N, CA, C and O of each residue as an XYZ file, in Angstrom:
464
protein
N       3.291     70.743     27.287
C       3.242     70.803     28.726
C       4.529     71.467     29.223
O       5.627     71.018     28.893
N       4.399     72.503     29.993
C       5.536     73.312     30.429
C       6.485     72.555     31.356
O       7.701     72.717     31.250
N       5.949     71.726     32.268
C       6.820     71.153     33.277
C       7.655     69.980     32.782
O       8.671     69.673     33.406
N       7.284     69.306     31.695
C       8.063     68.157     31.240
C       9.506     68.522     30.886
O      10.411     67.778     31.264
N       9.769     69.621     30.184
C      11.169     69.997     29.965
C      11.912     70.278     31.276
O      13.103     69.988     31.384
N      11.224     70.834     32.259
C      11.852     71.095     33.555
C      12.152     69.789     34.288
O      13.181     69.677     34.956
N      11.273     68.811     34.172
C      11.528     67.497     34.776
C      12.792     66.896     34.165
O      13.663     66.400     34.880
N      12.881     66.945     32.848
C      14.050     66.388     32.165
C      15.318     67.159     32.505
O      16.376     66.563     32.705
N      15.213     68.485     32.570
C      16.357     69.320     32.916
C      16.849     68.998     34.329
O      18.053     68.864     34.549
N      15.937     68.874     35.276
C      16.307     68.573     36.661
C      16.920     67.182     36.762
O      17.912     66.992     37.465
N      16.345     66.220     36.074
C      16.880     64.856     36.087
C      18.308     64.846     35.541
O      19.202     64.241     36.132
N      18.512     65.513     34.423
C      19.841     65.539     33.801
C      20.854     66.254     34.693
O      21.999     65.817     34.810
N      20.435     67.346     35.319
C      21.346     68.089     36.208
C      21.795     67.205     37.368
O      22.975     67.188     37.717
N      20.860     66.475     37.965
C      21.213     65.579     39.069
C      22.113     64.451     38.572
O      23.090     64.089     39.227
N      21.780     63.910     37.429
C      22.564     62.812     36.860
C      23.979     63.266     36.495
O      24.935     62.507     36.652
N      24.111     64.489     36.013
C      25.427     65.026     35.643
C      26.384     65.086     36.832
O      27.600     65.002     36.660
N      25.840     65.229     38.019
C      26.677     65.269     39.232
C      26.676     63.909     39.940
O      27.002     63.803     41.123
N      26.305     62.886     39.189
C      26.346     61.495     39.666
C      25.453     61.231     40.876
O      25.809     60.461     41.769
N      24.290     61.880     40.893
C      23.309     61.580     41.935
C      22.900     60.115     41.795
O      22.860     59.573     40.691
N      22.603     59.495     42.908
C      22.245     58.085     42.884
C      20.758     57.899     43.117
O      20.110     58.688     43.805
N      20.232     56.830     42.524
C      18.841     56.409     42.693
C      17.874     57.576     42.488
O      17.087     57.908     43.375
N      17.943     58.189     41.315
C      17.077     59.330     40.998
C      15.668     58.825     40.716
O      15.460     57.957     39.868
N      14.709     59.382     41.440
C      13.304     59.005     41.299
C      12.499     60.280     41.069
O      12.721     61.288     41.740
N      11.569     60.234     40.124
C      10.648     61.350     39.909
C       9.240     60.835     40.192
O       8.793     59.856     39.594
N       8.555     61.503     41.105
C       7.186     61.137     41.477
C       6.209     62.161     40.927
O       6.449     63.364     41.022
N       5.109     61.689     40.351
C       4.039     62.554     39.870
C       3.131     62.863     41.053
O       2.407     61.991     41.532
N       3.172     64.085     41.513
C       2.438     64.490     42.713
C       1.123     65.205     42.405
O       0.436     65.663     43.318
N       0.771     65.301     41.120
C      -0.470     65.983     40.755
C      -1.664     65.255     41.385
O      -1.798     64.038     41.255
N      -2.515     66.004     42.060
C      -3.676     65.433     42.709
C      -3.374     64.810     44.065
O      -4.288     64.371     44.763
N      -2.106     64.767     44.441
C      -1.705     64.178     45.718
C      -1.208     65.257     46.673
O      -1.526     65.243     47.862
N      -0.428     66.185     46.142
C       0.155     67.242     46.957
C      -0.104     68.593     46.312
O      -0.060     68.732     45.090
N      -0.372     69.574     47.142
C      -0.552     70.930     46.625
C       0.776     71.661     46.545
O       0.828     72.786     46.049
N       1.852     71.045     47.023
C       3.167     71.680     47.058
C       3.761     71.800     45.663
O       4.274     72.855     45.289
N       3.691     70.714     44.892
C       4.322     70.686     43.571
C       3.684     69.600     42.725
O       3.022     68.700     43.243
N       3.891     69.693     41.408
C       3.397     68.657     40.498
C       4.305     67.435     40.486
O       3.850     66.315     40.252
N       5.596     67.657     40.742
C       6.568     66.561     40.730
C       7.537     66.703     41.883
O       7.879     67.815     42.286
N       7.977     65.574     42.413
C       9.097     65.518     43.337
C      10.217     64.766     42.646
O       9.996     63.690     42.089
N      11.408     65.321     42.676
C      12.597     64.593     42.244
C      13.353     64.260     43.522
O      13.643     65.146     44.326
N      13.671     62.987     43.708
C      14.356     62.532     44.910
C      15.625     61.813     44.486
O      15.602     60.957     43.602
N      16.732     62.169     45.128
C      17.997     61.516     44.822
C      18.920     61.656     46.020
O      18.568     62.301     47.008
N      20.097     61.056     45.937
C      21.056     61.228     47.020
C      22.484     61.245     46.506
O      22.795     60.770     45.414
N      23.338     61.816     47.346
C      24.771     61.824     47.114
C      25.457     61.112     48.260
O      24.848     60.871     49.302
N      26.721     60.777     48.070
C      27.446     59.978     49.056
C      28.306     60.794     50.013
O      28.922     60.231     50.918
N      28.357     62.106     49.830
C      29.118     62.971     50.723
C      28.448     64.343     50.765
O      27.623     64.679     49.916
N      28.826     65.121     51.773
C      28.282     66.477     51.881
C      28.591     67.284     50.621
O      27.726     67.985     50.094
N      29.821     67.178     50.148
C      30.247     67.928     48.952
C      29.424     67.529     47.728
O      29.020     68.390     46.946
N      29.176     66.232     47.560
C      28.401     65.782     46.407
C      26.955     66.245     46.503
O      26.369     66.654     45.500
N      26.376     66.188     47.692
C      24.999     66.655     47.889
C      24.899     68.132     47.509
O      23.958     68.538     46.828
N      25.861     68.926     47.947
C      25.866     70.352     47.606
C      26.086     70.564     46.112
O      25.476     71.453     45.518
N      26.942     69.764     45.505
C      27.199     69.901     44.062
C      25.944     69.578     43.254
O      25.664     70.246     42.259
N      25.190     68.568     43.666
C      23.941     68.209     42.969
C      22.951     69.365     43.075
O      22.365     69.779     42.074
N      22.765     69.887     44.290
C      21.815     70.991     44.494
C      22.228     72.229     43.712
O      21.389     72.903     43.113
N      23.526     72.526     43.721
C      24.033     73.695     42.987
C      23.794     73.528     41.491
O      23.420     74.485     40.813
N      24.006     72.324     40.974
C      23.795     72.062     39.548
C      22.315     72.213     39.185
O      21.990     72.772     38.138
N      21.423     71.721     40.038
C      19.989     71.894     39.803
C      19.637     73.375     39.718
O      18.936     73.809     38.804
N      20.130     74.136     40.676
C      19.864     75.578     40.715
C      20.435     76.273     39.484
O      19.733     77.035     38.819
N      21.704     76.014     39.178
C      22.372     76.684     38.063
C      21.723     76.357     36.726
O      21.483     77.260     35.924
N      21.436     75.091     36.472
C      20.833     74.694     35.188
C      19.429     75.269     35.036
O      19.042     75.681     33.943
N      18.673     75.299     36.115
C      17.330     75.886     36.056
C      17.422     77.365     35.684
O      16.712     77.832     34.793
N      18.297     78.094     36.370
C      18.431     79.527     36.103
C      18.975     79.790     34.704
O      18.535     80.729     34.041
N      19.925     78.977     34.242
C      20.462     79.132     32.879
C      19.388     78.954     31.814
O      19.493     79.510     30.721
N      18.350     78.176     32.135
C      17.286     77.900     31.177
C      16.021     78.715     31.434
O      14.952     78.393     30.915
N      16.146     79.773     32.237
C      15.040     80.702     32.416
C      14.026     80.339     33.487
O      12.981     80.982     33.586
N      14.312     79.321     34.292
C      13.416     78.951     35.390
C      13.917     79.623     36.665
O      15.122     79.754     36.879
N      12.992     80.038     37.492
C      13.414     80.668     38.744
C      13.415     79.633     39.862
O      12.563     78.747     39.915
N      14.376     79.765     40.739
C      14.459     78.919     41.922
C      13.731     79.659     43.038
O      14.159     80.729     43.472
N      12.644     79.086     43.487
C      11.812     79.740     44.497
C      12.466     79.705     45.875
O      12.369     80.657     46.649
N      13.137     78.587     46.168
C      13.737     78.430     47.486
C      14.795     77.339     47.438
O      14.676     76.356     46.706
N      15.829     77.543     48.237
C      16.899     76.555     48.404
C      17.140     76.443     49.899
O      17.595     77.401     50.525
N      16.844     75.290     50.480
C      16.961     75.118     51.924
C      17.873     73.955     52.263
O      17.897     72.947     51.556
N      18.625     74.097     53.347
C      19.452     73.018     53.855
C      20.814     72.899     53.213
O      21.513     71.910     53.430
N      21.211     73.894     52.419
C      22.459     73.798     51.661
C      23.686     73.674     52.574
O      24.559     72.843     52.324
N      23.756     74.477     53.605
C      24.940     74.478     54.467
C      25.112     73.162     55.223
O      26.236     72.692     55.400
N      24.010     72.566     55.669
C      24.091     71.313     56.407
C      24.333     70.123     55.480
O      24.968     69.148     55.881
N      23.841     70.190     54.263
C      24.054     69.169     53.221
C      23.584     67.783     53.641
O      24.195     66.782     53.267
N      22.512     67.714     54.409
C      21.940     66.417     54.781
C      20.667     66.160     53.974
O      20.406     65.033     53.555
N      19.882     67.212     53.763
C      18.658     67.144     52.954
C      18.477     68.549     52.393
O      18.054     69.466     53.097
N      18.800     68.697     51.132
C      18.660     70.001     50.485
C      17.392     69.985     49.646
O      17.170     69.078     48.843
N      16.583     70.983     49.843
C      15.343     71.127     49.086
C      15.543     72.240     48.071
O      15.902     73.359     48.437
N      15.314     71.941     46.801
C      15.424     72.924     45.733
C      14.032     73.074     45.127
O      13.546     72.177     44.438
N      13.398     74.210     45.389
C      12.033     74.456     44.925
C      12.083     75.175     43.585
O      12.456     76.345     43.503
N      11.700     74.453     42.534
C      11.684     75.010     41.181
C      10.262     75.348     40.734
O      10.008     75.527     39.543
N       9.341     75.435     41.688
C       7.954     75.749     41.351
C       7.158     74.482     41.150
O       6.672     73.894     42.116
N       7.016     74.048     39.905
C       6.262     72.831     39.599
C       6.984     71.565     40.054
O       6.374     70.504     40.181
N       8.279     71.688     40.295
C       9.085     70.551     40.735
C       9.824     70.938     42.011
O      10.406     72.019     42.107
N       9.787     70.039     42.981
C      10.597     70.211     44.183
C      11.594     69.061     44.200
O      11.212     67.890     44.206
N      12.874     69.411     44.208
C      13.928     68.401     44.249
C      14.380     68.221     45.693
O      14.650     69.190     46.403
N      14.455     66.956     46.112
C      14.933     66.589     47.436
C      16.263     65.879     47.235
O      16.306     64.758     46.728
N      17.347     66.535     47.634
C      18.681     65.970     47.476
C      19.173     65.570     48.867
O      19.484     66.420     49.702
N      19.236     64.276     49.093
C      19.606     63.742     50.397
C      21.067     63.323     50.439
O      21.674     63.008     49.415
N      21.610     63.329     51.641
C      22.845     62.596     51.901
C      22.419     61.131     51.999
O      21.330     60.839     52.493
N      23.234     60.239     51.551
C      22.921     58.797     51.535
C      22.379     58.335     52.888
O      21.420     57.565     52.939
N      22.984     58.796     53.982
C      22.585     58.347     55.318
C      21.182     58.811     55.706
O      20.514     58.150     56.501
N      20.734     59.923     55.166
C      19.430     60.483     55.523
C      18.290     59.945     54.671
O      17.147     59.890     55.124
N      18.591     59.552     53.453
C      17.515     59.168     52.525
C      16.683     58.009     53.047
O      15.453     58.061     53.014
N      17.328     56.988     53.516
C      16.595     55.831     54.032
C      15.774     56.164     55.264
O      14.697     55.604     55.473
N      16.278     57.066     56.068
C      15.569     57.439     57.291
C      14.240     58.127     56.964
O      13.203     57.786     57.534
N      14.276     59.088     56.051
C      13.054     59.837     55.707
C      12.169     59.086     54.728
O      10.946     59.214     54.785
N      12.752     58.312     53.838
C      12.032     57.424     52.916
C      10.798     58.079     52.282
O       9.677     57.594     52.436
N      11.021     59.175     51.575
C       9.906     59.896     50.952
C       9.142     59.050     49.941
O       7.938     59.234     49.758
N       9.829     58.131     49.289
C       9.149     57.275     48.318
C       8.034     56.467     48.994
O       6.965     56.277     48.414
N       8.282     56.001     50.202
C       7.257     55.247     50.920
C       6.182     56.187     51.448
O       4.992     55.876     51.390
N       6.605     57.341     51.964
C       5.654     58.323     52.481
C       4.646     58.733     51.406
O       3.455     58.873     51.682
N       5.133     58.922     50.188
C       4.282     59.299     49.060
C       4.074     58.091     48.145
O       4.118     58.222     46.922
N       3.853     56.937     48.727
C       3.737     55.679     47.986
C       2.606     55.631     46.979
O       2.642     54.817     46.056
N       1.595     56.485     47.133
C       0.490     56.488     46.174
C       0.796     57.301     44.924
O      -0.011     57.331     43.995
N       1.945     57.956     44.888
C       2.355     58.730     43.701
C       2.973     57.787     42.679
O       3.733     56.884     43.028
N       2.638     58.008     41.415
C       3.231     57.168     40.369
C       4.627     57.674     40.000
O       4.923     58.866     40.078
N       5.464     56.730     39.598
C       6.819     57.069     39.187
C       6.806     57.540     37.727
O       6.119     56.963     36.885
N       7.566     58.584     37.448
C       7.672     59.123     36.097
C       8.965     58.585     35.491
O      10.041     58.728     36.072
N       8.849     57.976     34.340
C      10.044     57.481     33.640
C      10.669     58.640     32.877
O      10.011     59.295     32.069
N      11.931     58.881     33.140
C      12.673     59.923     32.430
C      13.764     59.221     31.662
O      14.487     58.394     32.218
N      13.890     59.540     30.398
C      14.857     58.887     29.560
C      16.262     59.107     30.086
O      16.677     60.245     30.303
N      16.999     58.022     30.291
C      18.366     58.138     30.787
C      19.319     58.498     29.654
O      20.516     58.657     29.894
N      18.828     58.631     28.436
C      19.679     58.982     27.323
C      19.776     60.488     27.126
O      20.353     60.951     26.142
N      19.210     61.257     28.062
C      19.239     62.726     27.946
C      20.648     63.241     27.993
O      20.867     64.449     27.910
């Protein structure tokens, strides 16, 4: 399966920049936007930008194209579109407000090995 290595790569990239509460949702059959959503947050504008930059850089280093990067300058909610996976990198203050996990509550959580 092509997207599983990308899920692991995105999870590790976010974790490497100390993203908090990383969640991966299986969106297949629920959303036409992507097969997976990765949701996480940082505690400052700089950290949010560092997480998004790491996601972008690691994807490109491994031959994946970044379709879109939105919200980088504001650093409140950065969307990194990797095709099959869309990463939502929130500032801590914004994550609870938007609460995507509840919005997409019918999506199952994907367990990603934390030993990556």
